[in-house]
C-alpha positions in Angstrom: -73.1 4.7 -137.5 -75.7 2.7 -135.6 -76.9 5.1 -132.9 -77.7 2.2 -130.3 -74.1 0.8 -130.6 -72.7 4.4 -130.1 -74.9 4.8 -127.0 -74.0 1.3 -125.6 -70.4 2.2 -126.0 -70.9 5.4 -124.2 -72.8 3.8 -121.3 -69.5 3.0 -119.4 -67.6 5.9 -117.5 -64.2 4.3 -118.4 -65.0 4.3 -121.9 -66.2 8.1 -121.9 -62.7 8.7 -120.1 -60.8 7.2 -122.9 -62.4 9.4 -125.2 -61.9 12.4 -123.3 -58.3 11.4 -123.0 -57.8 10.9 -126.6 -59.3 14.3 -127.5 -56.0 15.9 -126.0 -53.5 12.9 -125.8 -50.3 15.4 -125.2 -52.0 16.5 -122.0 -52.9 12.9 -120.6 -50.2 10.6 -122.0 -46.4 10.5 -122.1 -45.3 9.8 -125.8 -44.6 6.3 -126.6 -41.1 5.7 -128.2 -41.2 9.2 -129.6 -44.5 8.7 -131.5 -46.5 11.9 -132.3 -49.7 10.9 -130.4 -51.8 13.7 -132.1 -51.2 12.3 -135.4 -50.6 8.4 -134.6 -52.6 7.9 -131.6 -52.1 6.3 -128.1 -50.9 2.7 -127.5 -52.9 0.5 -125.5 -50.3 0.0 -122.7 -50.5 3.8 -122.1 -54.2 3.6 -121.9 -54.0 0.5 -119.6 -51.7 2.4 -117.3 -53.9 5.5 -117.2 -57.1 3.4 -116.4 -55.3 1.3 -113.7 -56.8 -2.1 -114.9 -55.8 -5.0 -116.9 -54.8 -4.7 -120.5 -57.4 -7.4 -121.1 -60.2 -4.9 -119.8 -58.7 -2.0 -121.6 -58.5 -4.0 -124.8 -62.2 -4.8 -124.4 -63.3 -1.3 -123.8 -61.1 -0.2 -127.0 -62.7 -2.8 -129.0 -66.3 -1.6 -128.0 -65.4 1.8 -129.0 -63.9 0.8 -132.2 -66.8 -1.4 -133.1 -69.0 1.8 -132.6 -66.9 3.7 -134.8 -65.8 6.2 -132.2 -62.0 5.3 -132.5 -59.7 4.3 -135.0 -56.4 2.1 -135.0 -53.3 2.3 -136.5 -50.7 -0.6 -136.3 -47.1 0.3 -136.2 -44.7 -2.9 -135.9 -46.0 -4.7 -132.8 -48.0 -1.9 -131.4 -51.6 -0.6 -132.0 -52.5 3.0 -131.6 -55.8 4.5 -131.0 -57.3 7.8 -131.9 -60.6 9.3 -131.7 -62.7 9.4 -134.9 -63.6 13.1 -135.0 -65.9 12.7 -138.0 -68.0 10.0 -136.3 -68.1 12.2 -133.0 -69.3 15.1 -135.2 -72.0 13.0 -136.8 -73.2 11.8 -133.4 -73.5 15.4 -132.2 -75.4 16.1 -135.3 -77.7 13.1 -134.7 -78.4 14.3 -131.2 -79.1 17.7 -132.2 -81.5 16.9 -135.2 -83.0 13.6 -134.1 -83.3 13.8 -130.4 
C-alpha cells in the first residue's frame, strides 16, 4: 500500500461514498441477477445507478480505488463485481494510528 495513492483515492466524495456503500452492499444495492453481494461484490452498473453518473466516470472512480488497493474485483461472465479490500482498509487505519 502506498499511502499517497490511498489518500489521493480518498480525496473525492463519490469514491468515499462507494467505499461506504460497499461496506454494507445489502443495505444500499438490489442484488444483481441473484448474486450474493456480500460474497461476490457489486456490479459496476449498480454503482453507476447509485452515483447517478455515467458508467465511464463510475468506472474511472472504481479504477482509482482499485489501483490504491482499496477494492478488489471479481469477473463472472461479462460482469465485473467490486468489493472492499478489508485487509487494506485495516492496514490504512493502522498506518494512520501509528504513523500520523
